[in-house]
C-alpha positions, 0 to 999 in steps of 0.5 A, a space after each residue: 500500500 502507500 503512505 496515504 492516511 486512512 480514514 474510518 468509514 461506515 457502510 451498510 453491507 449484507 452480512 453474507 458479503 461481509 462473511 465472504 470478505 472476512 474469509 477471503 481476507 483471512 485466507 490471504 493473510 490480510 486484514 479485512 480493510 486491506 483486502 477490501 481496498 485491494 478488491 475495490 482497486 481491482 474492480 475500479 481498474 476493470 471498469 476503467 478498462 471497459 470504458 476506454 
C-alpha cells in the first residue's frame, strides 16, 4: 500500500458479503480493510478498462 492516511468509514453491507470478505481476507493473510481496498482497486481498474 502507500503512505496515504486512512480514514474510518461506515457502510451498510449484507452480512453474507461481509462473511465472504472476512474469509477471503483471512485466507490471504490480510486484514479485512486491506483486502477490501485491494478488491475495490481491482474492480475500479476493470471498469476503467471497459470504458476506454
